[in-house]
Chimera marker file (.cmm) of the C-alpha trace (Angstrom):
<marker_set name="trace">
<marker id="1" x="77.958" y="262.199" z="232.994" r="1" g="1" b="0" radius="0.5"/>
<marker id="2" x="79.120" y="260.476" z="229.819" r="1" g="1" b="0" radius="0.5"/>
<marker id="3" x="82.622" y="261.307" z="228.688" r="1" g="1" b="0" radius="0.5"/>
<marker id="4" x="82.897" y="263.116" z="225.387" r="1" g="1" b="0" radius="0.5"/>
<marker id="5" x="83.876" y="261.174" z="222.298" r="1" g="1" b="0" radius="0.5"/>
<marker id="6" x="86.273" y="262.807" z="219.894" r="1" g="1" b="0" radius="0.5"/>
<marker id="7" x="85.037" y="263.043" z="216.317" r="1" g="1" b="0" radius="0.5"/>
<marker id="8" x="87.218" y="262.605" z="213.255" r="1" g="1" b="0" radius="0.5"/>
<marker id="9" x="89.143" y="265.418" z="211.641" r="1" g="1" b="0" radius="0.5"/>
<marker id="10" x="90.316" y="265.698" z="208.040" r="1" g="1" b="0" radius="0.5"/>
<marker id="11" x="92.881" y="267.767" z="206.228" r="1" g="1" b="0" radius="0.5"/>
<marker id="12" x="90.916" y="269.093" z="203.232" r="1" g="1" b="0" radius="0.5"/>
<marker id="13" x="93.530" y="271.165" z="201.471" r="1" g="1" b="0" radius="0.5"/>
<marker id="14" x="97.050" y="272.451" z="201.828" r="1" g="1" b="0" radius="0.5"/>
<marker id="15" x="95.886" y="274.950" z="204.460" r="1" g="1" b="0" radius="0.5"/>
<marker id="16" x="92.555" y="273.655" z="205.806" r="1" g="1" b="0" radius="0.5"/>
<marker id="17" x="91.015" y="271.174" z="208.224" r="1" g="1" b="0" radius="0.5"/>
<marker id="18" x="87.424" y="270.029" z="208.526" r="1" g="1" b="0" radius="0.5"/>
<marker id="19" x="85.493" y="268.612" z="211.473" r="1" g="1" b="0" radius="0.5"/>
<marker id="20" x="81.904" y="267.379" z="211.670" r="1" g="1" b="0" radius="0.5"/>
<marker id="21" x="79.615" y="266.854" z="214.626" r="1" g="1" b="0" radius="0.5"/>
<marker id="22" x="76.028" y="265.632" z="214.820" r="1" g="1" b="0" radius="0.5"/>
<marker id="23" x="74.532" y="267.734" z="217.611" r="1" g="1" b="0" radius="0.5"/>
<marker id="24" x="71.437" y="266.995" z="219.671" r="1" g="1" b="0" radius="0.5"/>
<marker id="25" x="69.666" y="270.301" z="218.969" r="1" g="1" b="0" radius="0.5"/>
<marker id="26" x="67.954" y="272.034" z="216.035" r="1" g="1" b="0" radius="0.5"/>
<marker id="27" x="69.987" y="274.448" z="213.857" r="1" g="1" b="0" radius="0.5"/>
<marker id="28" x="68.415" y="277.517" z="215.499" r="1" g="1" b="0" radius="0.5"/>
<marker id="29" x="69.760" y="276.459" z="218.906" r="1" g="1" b="0" radius="0.5"/>
<marker id="30" x="73.210" y="275.586" z="217.567" r="1" g="1" b="0" radius="0.5"/>
<marker id="31" x="73.279" y="278.960" z="215.763" r="1" g="1" b="0" radius="0.5"/>
<marker id="32" x="72.763" y="280.743" z="219.070" r="1" g="1" b="0" radius="0.5"/>
<marker id="33" x="75.681" y="278.820" z="220.620" r="1" g="1" b="0" radius="0.5"/>
<marker id="34" x="77.877" y="279.987" z="217.738" r="1" g="1" b="0" radius="0.5"/>
<marker id="35" x="76.865" y="283.639" z="217.687" r="1" g="1" b="0" radius="0.5"/>
<marker id="36" x="75.884" y="284.648" z="221.250" r="1" g="1" b="0" radius="0.5"/>
<marker id="37" x="78.868" y="285.381" z="223.478" r="1" g="1" b="0" radius="0.5"/>
<marker id="38" x="77.214" y="284.133" z="226.704" r="1" g="1" b="0" radius="0.5"/>
<marker id="39" x="76.353" y="280.776" z="225.112" r="1" g="1" b="0" radius="0.5"/>
<marker id="40" x="79.633" y="280.490" z="223.188" r="1" g="1" b="0" radius="0.5"/>
<marker id="41" x="81.629" y="280.831" z="226.436" r="1" g="1" b="0" radius="0.5"/>
<marker id="42" x="80.029" y="277.581" z="227.638" r="1" g="1" b="0" radius="0.5"/>
<marker id="43" x="81.831" y="275.534" z="224.969" r="1" g="1" b="0" radius="0.5"/>
<marker id="44" x="84.575" y="277.670" z="223.387" r="1" g="1" b="0" radius="0.5"/>
<marker id="45" x="85.271" y="281.360" z="224.061" r="1" g="1" b="0" radius="0.5"/>
<marker id="46" x="82.995" y="284.130" z="225.253" r="1" g="1" b="0" radius="0.5"/>
<marker id="47" x="83.129" y="287.752" z="224.239" r="1" g="1" b="0" radius="0.5"/>
<marker id="48" x="80.601" y="289.765" z="222.294" r="1" g="1" b="0" radius="0.5"/>
<marker id="49" x="77.857" y="288.558" z="219.980" r="1" g="1" b="0" radius="0.5"/>
<marker id="50" x="78.642" y="287.914" z="216.312" r="1" g="1" b="0" radius="0.5"/>
<marker id="51" x="76.362" y="289.978" z="214.058" r="1" g="1" b="0" radius="0.5"/>
<marker id="52" x="76.182" y="290.484" z="210.280" r="1" g="1" b="0" radius="0.5"/>
<marker id="53" x="79.005" y="292.535" z="208.729" r="1" g="1" b="0" radius="0.5"/>
<marker id="54" x="80.485" y="293.479" z="212.085" r="1" g="1" b="0" radius="0.5"/>
<marker id="55" x="83.407" y="292.973" z="214.420" r="1" g="1" b="0" radius="0.5"/>
<marker id="56" x="83.122" y="290.928" z="217.592" r="1" g="1" b="0" radius="0.5"/>
<marker id="57" x="85.446" y="289.788" z="220.350" r="1" g="1" b="0" radius="0.5"/>
<marker id="58" x="86.522" y="286.353" z="221.490" r="1" g="1" b="0" radius="0.5"/>
<marker id="59" x="87.872" y="286.124" z="225.040" r="1" g="1" b="0" radius="0.5"/>
<marker id="60" x="90.145" y="283.190" z="225.837" r="1" g="1" b="0" radius="0.5"/>
<marker id="61" x="88.952" y="281.699" z="229.118" r="1" g="1" b="0" radius="0.5"/>
<marker id="62" x="88.448" y="277.962" z="229.282" r="1" g="1" b="0" radius="0.5"/>
<marker id="63" x="87.661" y="277.838" z="233.013" r="1" g="1" b="0" radius="0.5"/>
<marker id="64" x="83.941" y="277.400" z="232.234" r="1" g="1" b="0" radius="0.5"/>
<marker id="65" x="84.464" y="274.327" z="230.030" r="1" g="1" b="0" radius="0.5"/>
<marker id="66" x="85.091" y="271.827" z="232.842" r="1" g="1" b="0" radius="0.5"/>
<marker id="67" x="82.549" y="270.603" z="235.369" r="1" g="1" b="0" radius="0.5"/>
<marker id="68" x="85.352" y="270.168" z="237.908" r="1" g="1" b="0" radius="0.5"/>
<marker id="69" x="87.662" y="272.937" z="239.109" r="1" g="1" b="0" radius="0.5"/>
<marker id="70" x="90.593" y="272.306" z="236.786" r="1" g="1" b="0" radius="0.5"/>
<marker id="71" x="93.602" y="274.637" z="236.531" r="1" g="1" b="0" radius="0.5"/>
<marker id="72" x="94.970" y="275.794" z="233.183" r="1" g="1" b="0" radius="0.5"/>
<marker id="73" x="98.021" y="273.825" z="232.085" r="1" g="1" b="0" radius="0.5"/>
<marker id="74" x="101.142" y="275.945" z="232.389" r="1" g="1" b="0" radius="0.5"/>
<marker id="75" x="101.677" y="275.938" z="228.607" r="1" g="1" b="0" radius="0.5"/>
<marker id="76" x="98.251" y="277.569" z="228.037" r="1" g="1" b="0" radius="0.5"/>
<marker id="77" x="98.204" y="279.948" z="231.016" r="1" g="1" b="0" radius="0.5"/>
<marker id="78" x="99.747" y="282.769" z="228.929" r="1" g="1" b="0" radius="0.5"/>
<marker id="79" x="96.662" y="282.822" z="226.650" r="1" g="1" b="0" radius="0.5"/>
<marker id="80" x="94.113" y="283.166" z="229.465" r="1" g="1" b="0" radius="0.5"/>
<marker id="81" x="92.227" y="286.441" z="229.205" r="1" g="1" b="0" radius="0.5"/>
<marker id="82" x="93.486" y="287.287" z="225.714" r="1" g="1" b="0" radius="0.5"/>
<marker id="83" x="90.967" y="289.189" z="223.591" r="1" g="1" b="0" radius="0.5"/>
<marker id="84" x="90.830" y="288.629" z="219.849" r="1" g="1" b="0" radius="0.5"/>
<marker id="85" x="89.036" y="291.042" z="217.561" r="1" g="1" b="0" radius="0.5"/>
<marker id="86" x="87.248" y="289.103" z="214.835" r="1" g="1" b="0" radius="0.5"/>
<marker id="87" x="85.224" y="290.052" z="211.782" r="1" g="1" b="0" radius="0.5"/>
<marker id="88" x="82.040" y="288.380" z="210.565" r="1" g="1" b="0" radius="0.5"/>
<marker id="89" x="82.545" y="287.626" z="206.872" r="1" g="1" b="0" radius="0.5"/>
<marker id="90" x="79.336" y="285.698" z="206.102" r="1" g="1" b="0" radius="0.5"/>
<marker id="91" x="76.185" y="285.510" z="208.209" r="1" g="1" b="0" radius="0.5"/>
<marker id="92" x="73.199" y="283.478" z="207.002" r="1" g="1" b="0" radius="0.5"/>
<marker id="93" x="71.170" y="282.274" z="210.019" r="1" g="1" b="0" radius="0.5"/>
<marker id="94" x="70.816" y="279.485" z="210.914" r="1" g="1" b="0" radius="0.5"/>
<marker id="95" x="72.830" y="277.987" z="208.084" r="1" g="1" b="0" radius="0.5"/>
<marker id="96" x="76.234" y="279.618" z="207.591" r="1" g="1" b="0" radius="0.5"/>
<marker id="97" x="78.673" y="281.672" z="209.640" r="1" g="1" b="0" radius="0.5"/>
<marker id="98" x="82.184" y="282.590" z="208.545" r="1" g="1" b="0" radius="0.5"/>
<marker id="99" x="84.588" y="284.623" z="210.676" r="1" g="1" b="0" radius="0.5"/>
<marker id="100" x="88.230" y="285.515" z="210.911" r="1" g="1" b="0" radius="0.5"/>
<marker id="101" x="90.335" y="283.709" z="213.513" r="1" g="1" b="0" radius="0.5"/>
<marker id="102" x="92.820" y="285.501" z="215.754" r="1" g="1" b="0" radius="0.5"/>
<marker id="103" x="92.100" y="288.699" z="213.878" r="1" g="1" b="0" radius="0.5"/>
<marker id="104" x="92.619" y="286.928" z="210.566" r="1" g="1" b="0" radius="0.5"/>
<marker id="105" x="96.270" y="286.072" z="211.155" r="1" g="1" b="0" radius="0.5"/>
<marker id="106" x="95.222" y="282.420" z="211.518" r="1" g="1" b="0" radius="0.5"/>
<marker id="107" x="92.778" y="282.312" z="208.642" r="1" g="1" b="0" radius="0.5"/>
<marker id="108" x="89.022" y="281.920" z="208.685" r="1" g="1" b="0" radius="0.5"/>
<marker id="109" x="86.510" y="279.557" z="210.258" r="1" g="1" b="0" radius="0.5"/>
<marker id="110" x="83.332" y="278.528" z="208.449" r="1" g="1" b="0" radius="0.5"/>
<marker id="111" x="80.473" y="276.896" z="210.339" r="1" g="1" b="0" radius="0.5"/>
<marker id="112" x="77.821" y="275.184" z="208.203" r="1" g="1" b="0" radius="0.5"/>
<marker id="113" x="74.624" y="273.873" z="209.814" r="1" g="1" b="0" radius="0.5"/>
<marker id="114" x="72.421" y="271.161" z="208.296" r="1" g="1" b="0" radius="0.5"/>
<marker id="115" x="69.120" y="269.994" z="209.815" r="1" g="1" b="0" radius="0.5"/>
<marker id="116" x="68.914" y="266.205" z="210.284" r="1" g="1" b="0" radius="0.5"/>
<marker id="117" x="65.766" y="264.804" z="211.935" r="1" g="1" b="0" radius="0.5"/>
<marker id="118" x="65.583" y="267.405" z="214.708" r="1" g="1" b="0" radius="0.5"/>
<marker id="119" x="69.346" y="267.459" z="215.133" r="1" g="1" b="0" radius="0.5"/>
<marker id="120" x="72.086" y="269.483" z="213.467" r="1" g="1" b="0" radius="0.5"/>
<marker id="121" x="75.110" y="268.415" z="211.495" r="1" g="1" b="0" radius="0.5"/>
<marker id="122" x="77.768" y="271.034" z="212.139" r="1" g="1" b="0" radius="0.5"/>
<marker id="123" x="80.597" y="271.173" z="209.595" r="1" g="1" b="0" radius="0.5"/>
<marker id="124" x="83.486" y="273.373" z="210.701" r="1" g="1" b="0" radius="0.5"/>
<marker id="125" x="86.230" y="274.273" z="208.229" r="1" g="1" b="0" radius="0.5"/>
<marker id="126" x="89.284" y="276.209" z="209.385" r="1" g="1" b="0" radius="0.5"/>
<marker id="127" x="91.166" y="277.515" z="206.325" r="1" g="1" b="0" radius="0.5"/>
<marker id="128" x="94.229" y="279.689" z="205.943" r="1" g="1" b="0" radius="0.5"/>
<marker id="129" x="96.420" y="277.716" z="208.352" r="1" g="1" b="0" radius="0.5"/>
<marker id="130" x="99.989" y="278.696" z="207.506" r="1" g="1" b="0" radius="0.5"/>
<marker id="131" x="102.261" y="277.170" z="210.157" r="1" g="1" b="0" radius="0.5"/>
<marker id="132" x="103.425" y="273.563" z="210.096" r="1" g="1" b="0" radius="0.5"/>
<marker id="133" x="102.232" y="273.023" z="213.677" r="1" g="1" b="0" radius="0.5"/>
<marker id="134" x="98.932" y="274.784" z="212.946" r="1" g="1" b="0" radius="0.5"/>
<marker id="135" x="97.147" y="271.622" z="211.871" r="1" g="1" b="0" radius="0.5"/>
<marker id="136" x="97.991" y="269.999" z="215.188" r="1" g="1" b="0" radius="0.5"/>
<marker id="137" x="97.296" y="273.144" z="217.206" r="1" g="1" b="0" radius="0.5"/>
<marker id="138" x="94.004" y="274.040" z="215.541" r="1" g="1" b="0" radius="0.5"/>
<marker id="139" x="92.888" y="270.440" z="215.168" r="1" g="1" b="0" radius="0.5"/>
<marker id="140" x="93.253" y="269.880" z="218.901" r="1" g="1" b="0" radius="0.5"/>
<marker id="141" x="91.936" y="273.363" z="219.547" r="1" g="1" b="0" radius="0.5"/>
<marker id="142" x="88.678" y="272.627" z="217.708" r="1" g="1" b="0" radius="0.5"/>
<marker id="143" x="88.140" y="268.958" z="218.518" r="1" g="1" b="0" radius="0.5"/>
<marker id="144" x="87.923" y="269.382" z="222.283" r="1" g="1" b="0" radius="0.5"/>
<marker id="145" x="85.603" y="272.452" z="222.366" r="1" g="1" b="0" radius="0.5"/>
<marker id="146" x="83.297" y="270.803" z="219.821" r="1" g="1" b="0" radius="0.5"/>
<marker id="147" x="83.116" y="267.773" z="222.116" r="1" g="1" b="0" radius="0.5"/>
<marker id="148" x="82.123" y="270.152" z="224.940" r="1" g="1" b="0" radius="0.5"/>
<marker id="149" x="79.415" y="271.683" z="222.715" r="1" g="1" b="0" radius="0.5"/>
<marker id="150" x="78.099" y="268.239" z="221.861" r="1" g="1" b="0" radius="0.5"/>
<marker id="151" x="77.880" y="267.319" z="225.549" r="1" g="1" b="0" radius="0.5"/>
<marker id="152" x="76.319" y="270.675" z="226.503" r="1" g="1" b="0" radius="0.5"/>
<marker id="153" x="73.567" y="270.359" z="223.888" r="1" g="1" b="0" radius="0.5"/>
<marker id="154" x="72.829" y="266.825" z="225.070" r="1" g="1" b="0" radius="0.5"/>
<marker id="155" x="72.380" y="268.089" z="228.655" r="1" g="1" b="0" radius="0.5"/>
<marker id="156" x="75.709" y="266.738" z="229.899" r="1" g="1" b="0" radius="0.5"/>
<marker id="157" x="79.035" y="268.264" z="230.880" r="1" g="1" b="0" radius="0.5"/>
<marker id="158" x="82.733" y="267.469" z="230.617" r="1" g="1" b="0" radius="0.5"/>
<marker id="159" x="84.486" y="266.833" z="233.932" r="1" g="1" b="0" radius="0.5"/>
<marker id="160" x="87.953" y="267.952" z="232.820" r="1" g="1" b="0" radius="0.5"/>
<marker id="161" x="88.315" y="269.976" z="229.624" r="1" g="1" b="0" radius="0.5"/>
<marker id="162" x="92.115" y="269.921" z="229.771" r="1" g="1" b="0" radius="0.5"/>
<marker id="163" x="92.246" y="266.110" z="229.964" r="1" g="1" b="0" radius="0.5"/>
<marker id="164" x="89.905" y="266.036" z="226.964" r="1" g="1" b="0" radius="0.5"/>
<marker id="165" x="92.153" y="268.545" z="225.184" r="1" g="1" b="0" radius="0.5"/>
<marker id="166" x="95.204" y="266.325" z="225.777" r="1" g="1" b="0" radius="0.5"/>
<marker id="167" x="93.283" y="263.336" z="224.360" r="1" g="1" b="0" radius="0.5"/>
<marker id="168" x="92.252" y="265.485" z="221.432" r="1" g="1" b="0" radius="0.5"/>
<marker id="169" x="95.828" y="266.456" z="220.551" r="1" g="1" b="0" radius="0.5"/>
<marker id="170" x="96.862" y="262.769" z="220.505" r="1" g="1" b="0" radius="0.5"/>
<marker id="171" x="93.879" y="261.818" z="218.305" r="1" g="1" b="0" radius="0.5"/>
<marker id="172" x="94.538" y="264.713" z="215.913" r="1" g="1" b="0" radius="0.5"/>
<marker id="173" x="98.225" y="263.790" z="215.590" r="1" g="1" b="0" radius="0.5"/>
<marker id="174" x="97.209" y="260.248" z="214.573" r="1" g="1" b="0" radius="0.5"/>
<marker id="175" x="94.523" y="261.457" z="212.163" r="1" g="1" b="0" radius="0.5"/>
<marker id="176" x="96.593" y="264.122" z="210.415" r="1" g="1" b="0" radius="0.5"/>
<marker id="177" x="99.952" y="262.355" z="210.595" r="1" g="1" b="0" radius="0.5"/>
<link id1="1" id2="2" r="1" g="1" b="0" radius="0.2"/>
<link id1="2" id2="3" r="1" g="1" b="0" radius="0.2"/>
<link id1="3" id2="4" r="1" g="1" b="0" radius="0.2"/>
<link id1="4" id2="5" r="1" g="1" b="0" radius="0.2"/>
<link id1="5" id2="6" r="1" g="1" b="0" radius="0.2"/>
<link id1="6" id2="7" r="1" g="1" b="0" radius="0.2"/>
<link id1="7" id2="8" r="1" g="1" b="0" radius="0.2"/>
<link id1="8" id2="9" r="1" g="1" b="0" radius="0.2"/>
<link id1="9" id2="10" r="1" g="1" b="0" radius="0.2"/>
<link id1="10" id2="11" r="1" g="1" b="0" radius="0.2"/>
<link id1="11" id2="12" r="1" g="1" b="0" radius="0.2"/>
<link id1="12" id2="13" r="1" g="1" b="0" radius="0.2"/>
<link id1="13" id2="14" r="1" g="1" b="0" radius="0.2"/>
<link id1="14" id2="15" r="1" g="1" b="0" radius="0.2"/>
<link id1="15" id2="16" r="1" g="1" b="0" radius="0.2"/>
<link id1="16" id2="17" r="1" g="1" b="0" radius="0.2"/>
<link id1="17" id2="18" r="1" g="1" b="0" radius="0.2"/>
<link id1="18" id2="19" r="1" g="1" b="0" radius="0.2"/>
<link id1="19" id2="20" r="1" g="1" b="0" radius="0.2"/>
<link id1="20" id2="21" r="1" g="1" b="0" radius="0.2"/>
<link id1="21" id2="22" r="1" g="1" b="0" radius="0.2"/>
<link id1="22" id2="23" r="1" g="1" b="0" radius="0.2"/>
<link id1="23" id2="24" r="1" g="1" b="0" radius="0.2"/>
<link id1="24" id2="25" r="1" g="1" b="0" radius="0.2"/>
<link id1="25" id2="26" r="1" g="1" b="0" radius="0.2"/>
<link id1="26" id2="27" r="1" g="1" b="0" radius="0.2"/>
<link id1="27" id2="28" r="1" g="1" b="0" radius="0.2"/>
<link id1="28" id2="29" r="1" g="1" b="0" radius="0.2"/>
<link id1="29" id2="30" r="1" g="1" b="0" radius="0.2"/>
<link id1="30" id2="31" r="1" g="1" b="0" radius="0.2"/>
<link id1="31" id2="32" r="1" g="1" b="0" radius="0.2"/>
<link id1="32" id2="33" r="1" g="1" b="0" radius="0.2"/>
<link id1="33" id2="34" r="1" g="1" b="0" radius="0.2"/>
<link id1="34" id2="35" r="1" g="1" b="0" radius="0.2"/>
<link id1="35" id2="36" r="1" g="1" b="0" radius="0.2"/>
<link id1="36" id2="37" r="1" g="1" b="0" radius="0.2"/>
<link id1="37" id2="38" r="1" g="1" b="0" radius="0.2"/>
<link id1="38" id2="39" r="1" g="1" b="0" radius="0.2"/>
<link id1="39" id2="40" r="1" g="1" b="0" radius="0.2"/>
<link id1="40" id2="41" r="1" g="1" b="0" radius="0.2"/>
<link id1="41" id2="42" r="1" g="1" b="0" radius="0.2"/>
<link id1="42" id2="43" r="1" g="1" b="0" radius="0.2"/>
<link id1="43" id2="44" r="1" g="1" b="0" radius="0.2"/>
<link id1="44" id2="45" r="1" g="1" b="0" radius="0.2"/>
<link id1="45" id2="46" r="1" g="1" b="0" radius="0.2"/>
<link id1="46" id2="47" r="1" g="1" b="0" radius="0.2"/>
<link id1="47" id2="48" r="1" g="1" b="0" radius="0.2"/>
<link id1="48" id2="49" r="1" g="1" b="0" radius="0.2"/>
<link id1="49" id2="50" r="1" g="1" b="0" radius="0.2"/>
<link id1="50" id2="51" r="1" g="1" b="0" radius="0.2"/>
<link id1="51" id2="52" r="1" g="1" b="0" radius="0.2"/>
<link id1="52" id2="53" r="1" g="1" b="0" radius="0.2"/>
<link id1="53" id2="54" r="1" g="1" b="0" radius="0.2"/>
<link id1="54" id2="55" r="1" g="1" b="0" radius="0.2"/>
<link id1="55" id2="56" r="1" g="1" b="0" radius="0.2"/>
<link id1="56" id2="57" r="1" g="1" b="0" radius="0.2"/>
<link id1="57" id2="58" r="1" g="1" b="0" radius="0.2"/>
<link id1="58" id2="59" r="1" g="1" b="0" radius="0.2"/>
<link id1="59" id2="60" r="1" g="1" b="0" radius="0.2"/>
<link id1="60" id2="61" r="1" g="1" b="0" radius="0.2"/>
<link id1="61" id2="62" r="1" g="1" b="0" radius="0.2"/>
<link id1="62" id2="63" r="1" g="1" b="0" radius="0.2"/>
<link id1="63" id2="64" r="1" g="1" b="0" radius="0.2"/>
<link id1="64" id2="65" r="1" g="1" b="0" radius="0.2"/>
<link id1="65" id2="66" r="1" g="1" b="0" radius="0.2"/>
<link id1="66" id2="67" r="1" g="1" b="0" radius="0.2"/>
<link id1="67" id2="68" r="1" g="1" b="0" radius="0.2"/>
<link id1="68" id2="69" r="1" g="1" b="0" radius="0.2"/>
<link id1="69" id2="70" r="1" g="1" b="0" radius="0.2"/>
<link id1="70" id2="71" r="1" g="1" b="0" radius="0.2"/>
<link id1="71" id2="72" r="1" g="1" b="0" radius="0.2"/>
<link id1="72" id2="73" r="1" g="1" b="0" radius="0.2"/>
<link id1="73" id2="74" r="1" g="1" b="0" radius="0.2"/>
<link id1="74" id2="75" r="1" g="1" b="0" radius="0.2"/>
<link id1="75" id2="76" r="1" g="1" b="0" radius="0.2"/>
<link id1="76" id2="77" r="1" g="1" b="0" radius="0.2"/>
<link id1="77" id2="78" r="1" g="1" b="0" radius="0.2"/>
<link id1="78" id2="79" r="1" g="1" b="0" radius="0.2"/>
<link id1="79" id2="80" r="1" g="1" b="0" radius="0.2"/>
<link id1="80" id2="81" r="1" g="1" b="0" radius="0.2"/>
<link id1="81" id2="82" r="1" g="1" b="0" radius="0.2"/>
<link id1="82" id2="83" r="1" g="1" b="0" radius="0.2"/>
<link id1="83" id2="84" r="1" g="1" b="0" radius="0.2"/>
<link id1="84" id2="85" r="1" g="1" b="0" radius="0.2"/>
<link id1="85" id2="86" r="1" g="1" b="0" radius="0.2"/>
<link id1="86" id2="87" r="1" g="1" b="0" radius="0.2"/>
<link id1="87" id2="88" r="1" g="1" b="0" radius="0.2"/>
<link id1="88" id2="89" r="1" g="1" b="0" radius="0.2"/>
<link id1="89" id2="90" r="1" g="1" b="0" radius="0.2"/>
<link id1="90" id2="91" r="1" g="1" b="0" radius="0.2"/>
<link id1="91" id2="92" r="1" g="1" b="0" radius="0.2"/>
<link id1="92" id2="93" r="1" g="1" b="0" radius="0.2"/>
<link id1="93" id2="94" r="1" g="1" b="0" radius="0.2"/>
<link id1="94" id2="95" r="1" g="1" b="0" radius="0.2"/>
<link id1="95" id2="96" r="1" g="1" b="0" radius="0.2"/>
<link id1="96" id2="97" r="1" g="1" b="0" radius="0.2"/>
<link id1="97" id2="98" r="1" g="1" b="0" radius="0.2"/>
<link id1="98" id2="99" r="1" g="1" b="0" radius="0.2"/>
<link id1="99" id2="100" r="1" g="1" b="0" radius="0.2"/>
<link id1="100" id2="101" r="1" g="1" b="0" radius="0.2"/>
<link id1="101" id2="102" r="1" g="1" b="0" radius="0.2"/>
<link id1="102" id2="103" r="1" g="1" b="0" radius="0.2"/>
<link id1="103" id2="104" r="1" g="1" b="0" radius="0.2"/>
<link id1="104" id2="105" r="1" g="1" b="0" radius="0.2"/>
<link id1="105" id2="106" r="1" g="1" b="0" radius="0.2"/>
<link id1="106" id2="107" r="1" g="1" b="0" radius="0.2"/>
<link id1="107" id2="108" r="1" g="1" b="0" radius="0.2"/>
<link id1="108" id2="109" r="1" g="1" b="0" radius="0.2"/>
<link id1="109" id2="110" r="1" g="1" b="0" radius="0.2"/>
<link id1="110" id2="111" r="1" g="1" b="0" radius="0.2"/>
<link id1="111" id2="112" r="1" g="1" b="0" radius="0.2"/>
<link id1="112" id2="113" r="1" g="1" b="0" radius="0.2"/>
<link id1="113" id2="114" r="1" g="1" b="0" radius="0.2"/>
<link id1="114" id2="115" r="1" g="1" b="0" radius="0.2"/>
<link id1="115" id2="116" r="1" g="1" b="0" radius="0.2"/>
<link id1="116" id2="117" r="1" g="1" b="0" radius="0.2"/>
<link id1="117" id2="118" r="1" g="1" b="0" radius="0.2"/>
<link id1="118" id2="119" r="1" g="1" b="0" radius="0.2"/>
<link id1="119" id2="120" r="1" g="1" b="0" radius="0.2"/>
<link id1="120" id2="121" r="1" g="1" b="0" radius="0.2"/>
<link id1="121" id2="122" r="1" g="1" b="0" radius="0.2"/>
<link id1="122" id2="123" r="1" g="1" b="0" radius="0.2"/>
<link id1="123" id2="124" r="1" g="1" b="0" radius="0.2"/>
<link id1="124" id2="125" r="1" g="1" b="0" radius="0.2"/>
<link id1="125" id2="126" r="1" g="1" b="0" radius="0.2"/>
<link id1="126" id2="127" r="1" g="1" b="0" radius="0.2"/>
<link id1="127" id2="128" r="1" g="1" b="0" radius="0.2"/>
<link id1="128" id2="129" r="1" g="1" b="0" radius="0.2"/>
<link id1="129" id2="130" r="1" g="1" b="0" radius="0.2"/>
<link id1="130" id2="131" r="1" g="1" b="0" radius="0.2"/>
<link id1="131" id2="132" r="1" g="1" b="0" radius="0.2"/>
<link id1="132" id2="133" r="1" g="1" b="0" radius="0.2"/>
<link id1="133" id2="134" r="1" g="1" b="0" radius="0.2"/>
<link id1="134" id2="135" r="1" g="1" b="0" radius="0.2"/>
<link id1="135" id2="136" r="1" g="1" b="0" radius="0.2"/>
<link id1="136" id2="137" r="1" g="1" b="0" radius="0.2"/>
<link id1="137" id2="138" r="1" g="1" b="0" radius="0.2"/>
<link id1="138" id2="139" r="1" g="1" b="0" radius="0.2"/>
<link id1="139" id2="140" r="1" g="1" b="0" radius="0.2"/>
<link id1="140" id2="141" r="1" g="1" b="0" radius="0.2"/>
<link id1="141" id2="142" r="1" g="1" b="0" radius="0.2"/>
<link id1="142" id2="143" r="1" g="1" b="0" radius="0.2"/>
<link id1="143" id2="144" r="1" g="1" b="0" radius="0.2"/>
<link id1="144" id2="145" r="1" g="1" b="0" radius="0.2"/>
<link id1="145" id2="146" r="1" g="1" b="0" radius="0.2"/>
<link id1="146" id2="147" r="1" g="1" b="0" radius="0.2"/>
<link id1="147" id2="148" r="1" g="1" b="0" radius="0.2"/>
<link id1="148" id2="149" r="1" g="1" b="0" radius="0.2"/>
<link id1="149" id2="150" r="1" g="1" b="0" radius="0.2"/>
<link id1="150" id2="151" r="1" g="1" b="0" radius="0.2"/>
<link id1="151" id2="152" r="1" g="1" b="0" radius="0.2"/>
<link id1="152" id2="153" r="1" g="1" b="0" radius="0.2"/>
<link id1="153" id2="154" r="1" g="1" b="0" radius="0.2"/>
<link id1="154" id2="155" r="1" g="1" b="0" radius="0.2"/>
<link id1="155" id2="156" r="1" g="1" b="0" radius="0.2"/>
<link id1="156" id2="157" r="1" g="1" b="0" radius="0.2"/>
<link id1="157" id2="158" r="1" g="1" b="0" radius="0.2"/>
<link id1="158" id2="159" r="1" g="1" b="0" radius="0.2"/>
<link id1="159" id2="160" r="1" g="1" b="0" radius="0.2"/>
<link id1="160" id2="161" r="1" g="1" b="0" radius="0.2"/>
<link id1="161" id2="162" r="1" g="1" b="0" radius="0.2"/>
<link id1="162" id2="163" r="1" g="1" b="0" radius="0.2"/>
<link id1="163" id2="164" r="1" g="1" b="0" radius="0.2"/>
<link id1="164" id2="165" r="1" g="1" b="0" radius="0.2"/>
<link id1="165" id2="166" r="1" g="1" b="0" radius="0.2"/>
<link id1="166" id2="167" r="1" g="1" b="0" radius="0.2"/>
<link id1="167" id2="168" r="1" g="1" b="0" radius="0.2"/>
<link id1="168" id2="169" r="1" g="1" b="0" radius="0.2"/>
<link id1="169" id2="170" r="1" g="1" b="0" radius="0.2"/>
<link id1="170" id2="171" r="1" g="1" b="0" radius="0.2"/>
<link id1="171" id2="172" r="1" g="1" b="0" radius="0.2"/>
<link id1="172" id2="173" r="1" g="1" b="0" radius="0.2"/>
<link id1="173" id2="174" r="1" g="1" b="0" radius="0.2"/>
<link id1="174" id2="175" r="1" g="1" b="0" radius="0.2"/>
<link id1="175" id2="176" r="1" g="1" b="0" radius="0.2"/>
<link id1="176" id2="177" r="1" g="1" b="0" radius="0.2"/>
</marker_set>
């Protein structure tokens, strides 16, 4: 198993961050990992499927993101099992998905998919971040699951998601200042 490499993150506005990943799968496969709850739970959060002009649920449970049996850190334990009701705002398969985040109270997330020689460039933009710590929280919160997705699509796994998440927070703090 190769350890995940954290990709760069950028602040792209007063309330937005952007991350890019080049994934080892065609856009149609990546699209399924974004929209199907059973596939999404393998790299981020499960819940129900995202469909055009509809609501869907995200369930916070990161137990499935590590190859090893790794306990939740105490500071994140309170989020385990939380259910967020989200709304699909734009749905253009397999090119563009935009949804609310945490019911819209923490903005929107836009996923753009670009085909590149049998692979997919995923551009994720999280906009509408209002808290000062949000850039750090959401930056770390996106960087580590995207690294899990990258590994999953390449046929690998991440031994310890929470160690990766800790690394991610440090890298994001350096990148965003």
